[in-house]
N, C-alpha and C positions, 0 to 999 in steps of 0.2 A: 503492500495501499505506501502511495507515494504521503509526503510529510504534507500537510496542509499549512497553505501560505495565505498571509492577506494580503488580498487586491485590494488596487490603490478605487477608493470610492469617491474622493472628493476633487473639485476643481483648484481652490485656495487653501494656502497656509499662512494664517497669520497671524502679527502678534496682538496679544491684548492686555492690557496694565491691568489686576487689581489689588487685594488690597492686603497682599501680602510678596508680589512681583510681578509677572508674567510668564501666560499661560500662552497653548497654542491651538487655535482653533480651526479646524479642517473644514469648511464651508459651515461653521459655525458651531459644530461639535468639539467640544474642548477634549485635547488628548490625556490620556493617564495612563501612567506607566502599567508596566508588568502587571502587581501587585496590584492594583486597580486604583490607587492614590492616584490625585491630582497633578501635574507634571508644572507644578510652579517652580521658576525660573529665578535664580536673585537680581538679574540681569537685563537688559535691554540686550545687550549685545548677544549672552548666552542665546538668548528664549532665539535672537536675529538671526546664529547660527544653527539651532536647532529645527526651526522653518524653512529655514532654505534649505534643512538635508529631506525635511517631508516634500518640499516641492520638487526636488530631485527624481524623488520615485517614479519609477514607469508605472506598468502594469500590475507588476507585484511588489511587493516592497520586502526591500532588505536589509535587516539591520548590521548587518557587515559595513554599510553604506554610511552609516546616521551613526559615529564616534562621539559627538557630541551628543543627543538625547538619549545614548546607552550609558555614557556617564552620568548623565541626569537621572537617570532610573536608578541607577547603583546607587546617588549620592542619598534618592528618599528611599527608596527600598530594602538599604540594607544600611547605610553608614544611619541613614538619622535613628536605625533604632538599635544601635549598637556604638553608639558615637565613642565611649570611652574606653571600650574595649579595644577598638579600630584605631583609635590615638594611641593605647599601651604599647600594640601588637606594634606599630611603627618605630615609636620612641626607643623601644625594647633594642633595636637595631646600633644604638650606639656604643651599647656593650660590647659588639661586635662587628666594629664598623669595617668596611673595605677596606678604608684609608688607614687602619691603625694595624691592618698585620700585613708586613713586610718579608721579601725574601731576605735571606741572608748572604745566597752566593744565584745567579754569577755578579762580579761588580758590577756589571755594566746596566745590568738590573736591579740592582738595589741602589744604583746612581739614579734611575729612570725614576721609583717610585718615590723616591726622597725628590727632585725636582719637580713631578705633577701633583703627589698629594699632598706635602709641605706646604704649600699655599693654599691649601682650600683647608686647613687644619688649623692657621694663624687667620685665615679672613673667620673659620669659627669662633675663634678665642676673642678676636675684636670683635662681631656683632654680638655674641653671648655670655662673654666672660668665663668662657670654659676653653678649657684644651684636654681632648684626647690622647689619651700618650700612644704611639708606634711601639709595636713587637716585634720581635725577630720568630718568626715561624706563626704554624697554624695553629697552635693550643688556645686552648680560649684563657686567656687573662680578665678579669673584671676589671672594666676600667670603675675611678671614683663615682659612687653611688650617690654625690652632690652636683657632682659635674651632671649623671646623667639625668635627676631631679628638674636643673635649670634648662635642658634642651627638652624634658618634656612637656613642661611648662607651654612652651609657643605651639606644640602640636595638638594637646586639648585645649588652646582657644582659637582652631581652626575651624568654619564654620562645617558644615556636612557634603557643599560642597566643594571647597577646597580639601578637605580631607578624604575625600573620591579620590581626589587627582593625587595630590600627597603622597597614598598609599604606591600609587606609579612611580611615580617620583625617586621613593626611595625602596622599593621591592624591585624595579627593575636596576637600579643605581648598583644595588646592594650595601649603599651608604644612607645613614641619615643625613649626616652634612652636606653629602652632594642633595639629595634632596633640601634640605636647606636651599643650596647654590643656587640650585636651578628656582625655587620658587621666587628668592630674593633678589633673581638678574646680576649674583657675582658675574660668570659669567655668561657668554650664549647659551640656550642648550645642546648646541652640537657641540661645542667644548667640554660641555661636563660629561654629554656624554661619552666621548672619544676619552678623556680620563677615567673613566667610571669602568671603559673596556682595556686600559693597561697592561693586564697581563694577558689575555688574547691577543691583543696586536701583537706582541711578544711572543707567544708561543706562537703566530702566524708568522712574524718574523724567520724564527729558528727551522721550521718544520712544513712552513709552506699554508698555505689557505688552504679549510676545510669545506667542500660547497655545503653541506648539511649545518655544519657552524656559521657560516658564512648569512646560509637562508634565514636560521634563526634571531642571525642578531640584526638582518634588518626588518624582521618583524617587530623586534622588541625597540630596536630604535625610532619605527615609526611611533608606538604605542607612546614610549617617553615622547617623545615633539610635542603630540594630544597631548597626555599629562598635564605637557607646562602651557599648551591655547586653552585648555580648560581650565585650568588654576587660575591663568590672567582673566580670562571671562568670568570667574566668580567675583 
């Protein structure tokens, strides 16, 4: 049996203001989330981006071509009902942050990690008054609890929509610090993504590219850039 797919039934997708934000109407009918909650977005810019996705649908709705709508659905249906839990999970990345786990050999890799990752830790110290400490090797060594608490506070203060985007910025980069850096425009999203892939790029230089790994990296790259766009729209 073929999977049921929603067909396009509307002519116009429009943005309308509400008491709590901005909704999307399809020929006057309000869009809802998969969980049947009202799809009310925090900014007109986000609503217009989502409405453009609905307007671009052809005969059959393809959710894969609607990243803003999908992220908004996640913010409302998932993050909103477990905001504290999601924030705790993301803040926990600081205790095992990618930037803090360093190679001890070869010297060229050690130097490259220091060159590219130390400035991000410097930026975090200037921004949050906290410096996470690098370690050699892959064995977990806890960071200072006070430092982690100070980094956790701004995560918990994020809105549902910001947190939905921040989830991908952190999980895709493997770094709480790089998630903050992307959200707060320390460098361009492209630069931050490249910094997060330092180890993988090093391996490619040594052993050559792997097609499957590159294909997966391309998907993650696109998702990271979308997450930054969604965070800005929020």
